[in-house]
N, C-alpha and C positions, 0 to 999 in steps of 0.2 A: 421290152421285146415280148416277154411272155404274155403280158396283159394285151398287147396288140394281137398276138396269135389267138388268144382266148376269145377276144371280141370278134375277130373275123370268123372263127370257128362257129361261135354261137349264132352270128348273123347268117352264116351259110346254112346251118341246121334249121333255124327258124324259117328261112326263106323256103327251104325244101318242104318243111312241114306245112306252111301256109299254102303252098302250091298243091300239095297232096290233099289237104283238107278241101280246098276249093274245087279241085277236080272231083273228089268224092261227092261233094254236095251237088255239083252240077249233074253228076250221074245218079243222083238220088240214093246215095249210099251213106246216109247220115251216121250209121253205126261205125263205118270205117273212118269217117271224118272225126268222130268223137274219140276213137281209139288213137288216131294220130295225135289229136289234141292232148290226150292223156299222157302219151309218151313225151311229147314236146314240153309239156308243163313240168313233168318230172325231171327232164334233162335241164331245163332252164332254171328251175328253182331248187333242184337238189333235194326234193322232198316228195313224198308220195302224193299223187293227185287226190287220193281220198282225203288225206289230211288237209290239203289246200282247199278242197271243195267244201270243207266244214267251216272255212273262214269267210266272214263277211268281207265286203270291200274295205271296211275300216281295219279288219284283222289283217288283210293282205298288205295294207298300207303300213301297219305296225311292223309286220314281218320284214318288209322292204326297207324299213327305217331302223332296223335293229342296231346299226352302228351309230345311231344318233342323227344321221342324215339320210334322206331318201335316196335309194339307189335308182337313179333316173334310167339307166340303161335297162336293167331288169324290169323296172316298173313299166316302161313303155312297151317292151316286148310282151310282158304278161297282159297288159291291157288289150293289145292287139289280138293276142291269142284268145282272150275271153270273148272278144267280139266275133272271132271266127267260130268259137264254140257256140255262141248264140245263134249264128246262122245255121249250124248243124242241128241244134235243138229245134229251131223253127221248122227246118225242112223235115225233121223227123217227127213232127206233130206234137212237140212239147213246148207250146208257147210260154208256159209259166217258167220253165227252166231257162228258156231264151231270155225272157225279161229279167230274171235273176242274174244271168251272166252279163247282160248289158248294164245292169245297175252296178255290179261289181267293177266292171270296166270303167264306168263313168266316174266312180270314186277315185280310181287311180288316175285317169286322165285329168280330173279336176286338180289333183295334187301335184301333177307334173308341171314343170316350167314349160312355157311355149317353146316349140321347136325353132331352132335357128339353123336354117339350111347351110349357112356359111361357117358354123361352129362345129369343128371336128372334135372338140374336147368332150362332148357329151358321152361318147362311147366309153362305158365302163367306169366312169367316174361319177361321183356324187356331187350334187350342187346344194 
């Protein structure tokens, strides 16, 4: 029950964050989008965004695999968040930062198993 509540809470928070980020990007407020991304990243990962920003894609993968198996739920959300950050950096005139975020996201996406739309067991569990 607790795990299910946690998963729903995180999904709801990330959905709100993604929407706020996309709205800010559409309104050419990339700084606001990046601030929302910072807050969402800290909430999702339980670590400072500054510390997470110092990690490469491989470093993020190692962090998400600390228990021995990749945390698919957090990995997928973090990869999506990194892609949204890349959009904000691109809009804000920082193409190098955007490329770095896309590269970190790609490392995560490559390590994740393919999504199965009929499989509800992916939420919060590792594979």
